[in-house]
KOLROKOL-117465 format. One record per residue (C-alpha): x, y, z. Coordinates in nm, 4 decimals. Example, Ala and Ser with C-alpha at 12.3 -4.5 7.8 and 13.67 -1.06 7.14 Angstrom:
residues 2
<rec c1="1.2300" c2="-0.4500" c3="0.7800"/>
<rec c1="1.3670" c2="-0.1060" c3="0.7140"/>
//
This chain:
residues 90
<rec c1="0.0309" c2="-0.0117" c3="0.0200"/>
<rec c1="0.1446" c2="0.3358" c3="-0.0875"/>
<rec c1="0.2074" c2="0.5693" c3="0.1916"/>
<rec c1="0.0248" c2="0.8769" c3="0.2183"/>
<rec c1="0.1353" c2="1.2411" c3="0.1588"/>
<rec c1="0.0773" c2="1.5297" c3="0.3946"/>
<rec c1="0.1697" c2="1.9053" c3="0.3453"/>
<rec c1="0.4873" c2="1.9866" c3="0.5435"/>
<rec c1="0.3458" c2="2.2928" c3="0.6134"/>
<rec c1="-0.0285" c2="2.2433" c3="0.7368"/>
<rec c1="-0.1034" c2="1.9093" c3="0.7382"/>
<rec c1="-0.3731" c2="1.8962" c3="0.4275"/>
<rec c1="-0.3389" c2="1.5567" c3="0.2280"/>
<rec c1="-0.2002" c2="1.5235" c3="-0.1030"/>
<rec c1="-0.3842" c2="1.2573" c3="-0.2538"/>
<rec c1="-0.4204" c2="1.4177" c3="-0.6069"/>
<rec c1="-0.1594" c2="1.5771" c3="-0.8343"/>
<rec c1="-0.3734" c2="1.9371" c3="-0.8372"/>
<rec c1="-0.3188" c2="1.9171" c3="-0.4486"/>
<rec c1="-0.0123" c2="1.9734" c3="-0.4878"/>
<rec c1="0.2261" c2="2.3320" c3="-0.5186"/>
<rec c1="0.5133" c2="2.3332" c3="-0.7811"/>
<rec c1="0.8493" c2="2.3878" c3="-0.7743"/>
<rec c1="1.0460" c2="2.6279" c3="-0.9511"/>
<rec c1="1.0801" c2="2.4751" c3="-1.2521"/>
<rec c1="0.6602" c2="2.4082" c3="-1.2377"/>
<rec c1="0.7183" c2="2.0007" c3="-1.1240"/>
<rec c1="0.4516" c2="1.9172" c3="-0.8687"/>
<rec c1="0.5851" c2="1.9313" c3="-0.5092"/>
<rec c1="0.5967" c2="1.6032" c3="-0.3106"/>
<rec c1="0.5809" c2="1.7802" c3="0.0242"/>
<rec c1="0.3846" c2="2.1164" c3="-0.0017"/>
<rec c1="-0.0235" c2="2.1949" c3="-0.0929"/>
<rec c1="-0.0967" c2="2.4457" c3="-0.3686"/>
<rec c1="-0.2104" c2="2.6482" c3="-0.0784"/>
<rec c1="0.1506" c2="2.6793" c3="0.0874"/>
<rec c1="0.3584" c2="2.6244" c3="-0.1964"/>
<rec c1="0.3966" c2="2.7632" c3="-0.5369"/>
<rec c1="0.7147" c2="2.8356" c3="-0.8092"/>
<rec c1="0.9600" c2="2.7000" c3="-0.5793"/>
<rec c1="0.8531" c2="2.9287" c3="-0.2688"/>
<rec c1="0.6126" c2="2.9475" c3="0.0581"/>
<rec c1="0.2905" c2="3.1507" c3="-0.0680"/>
<rec c1="0.2699" c2="3.3105" c3="0.2799"/>
<rec c1="0.6887" c2="3.3076" c3="0.4457"/>
<rec c1="0.6278" c2="3.5035" c3="0.7311"/>
<rec c1="0.3756" c2="3.2630" c3="0.8461"/>
<rec c1="0.4313" c2="3.1083" c3="1.1775"/>
<rec c1="0.3335" c2="2.7853" c3="1.3208"/>
<rec c1="0.0933" c2="2.9768" c3="1.5717"/>
<rec c1="-0.0514" c2="3.1284" c3="1.2184"/>
<rec c1="-0.1136" c2="2.7638" c3="1.0947"/>
<rec c1="-0.2912" c2="2.6563" c3="1.3803"/>
<rec c1="-0.5099" c2="2.9355" c3="1.3746"/>
<rec c1="-0.5687" c2="2.9486" c3="1.0298"/>
<rec c1="-0.6771" c2="2.5678" c3="1.0260"/>
<rec c1="-0.8990" c2="2.5871" c3="1.3611"/>
<rec c1="-1.1038" c2="2.8933" c3="1.1886"/>
<rec c1="-1.1002" c2="2.5967" c3="0.8643"/>
<rec c1="-1.2298" c2="2.3178" c3="1.0692"/>
<rec c1="-1.5108" c2="2.5792" c3="1.2172"/>
<rec c1="-1.6363" c2="2.6714" c3="0.9052"/>
<rec c1="-1.6095" c2="2.3336" c3="0.7288"/>
<rec c1="-1.8400" c2="2.1756" c3="0.9480"/>
<rec c1="-1.5510" c2="2.0162" c3="1.2211"/>
<rec c1="-1.3887" c2="1.7582" c3="1.0057"/>
<rec c1="-1.0788" c2="1.7244" c3="1.2596"/>
<rec c1="-1.3322" c2="1.7415" c3="1.5583"/>
<rec c1="-1.4303" c2="1.9959" c3="1.8323"/>
<rec c1="-1.2008" c2="2.3100" c3="1.8572"/>
<rec c1="-1.0396" c2="2.1272" c3="2.1736"/>
<rec c1="-0.9535" c2="1.8127" c3="1.9482"/>
<rec c1="-0.8345" c2="1.9818" c3="1.6474"/>
<rec c1="-0.5914" c2="2.2288" c3="1.8113"/>
<rec c1="-0.4710" c2="1.9181" c3="2.0545"/>
<rec c1="-0.4216" c2="1.7322" c3="1.7458"/>
<rec c1="-0.2124" c2="2.0106" c3="1.5400"/>
<rec c1="-0.0080" c2="2.1075" c3="1.8354"/>
<rec c1="0.0944" c2="1.7712" c3="1.8759"/>
<rec c1="0.1417" c2="1.6681" c3="1.4722"/>
<rec c1="0.2430" c2="2.0337" c3="1.3455"/>
<rec c1="0.5894" c2="2.0358" c3="1.4998"/>
<rec c1="0.6698" c2="1.7213" c3="1.3335"/>
<rec c1="0.6618" c2="1.8580" c3="0.9683"/>
<rec c1="0.8907" c2="1.9386" c3="0.7862"/>
<rec c1="0.8208" c2="2.3437" c3="0.7822"/>
<rec c1="0.7902" c2="2.3439" c3="1.1645"/>
<rec c1="1.0967" c2="2.0994" c3="1.3027"/>
<rec c1="1.3049" c2="2.2979" c3="1.5327"/>
<rec c1="1.6764" c2="2.1393" c3="1.4508"/>
//
């Protein structure tokens, strides 16, 4: 079974080619989604981990809570996001 890929910035599943961001030469990025990464650069380079959590908590609320309640979603994000490539320390 193929390992599922997730955006290494926001956690979005990269199940379809159209979900993937692009590298500088236009090739699909296997690490980042279209919302976070275009033409080899982050779309919001100044964003912090806290910004990403706030953005995705808002998404969760506006889309019927697919990640659970606000508390559940925030707990998941605070444990998982720091392991993603963009936010990993050291």
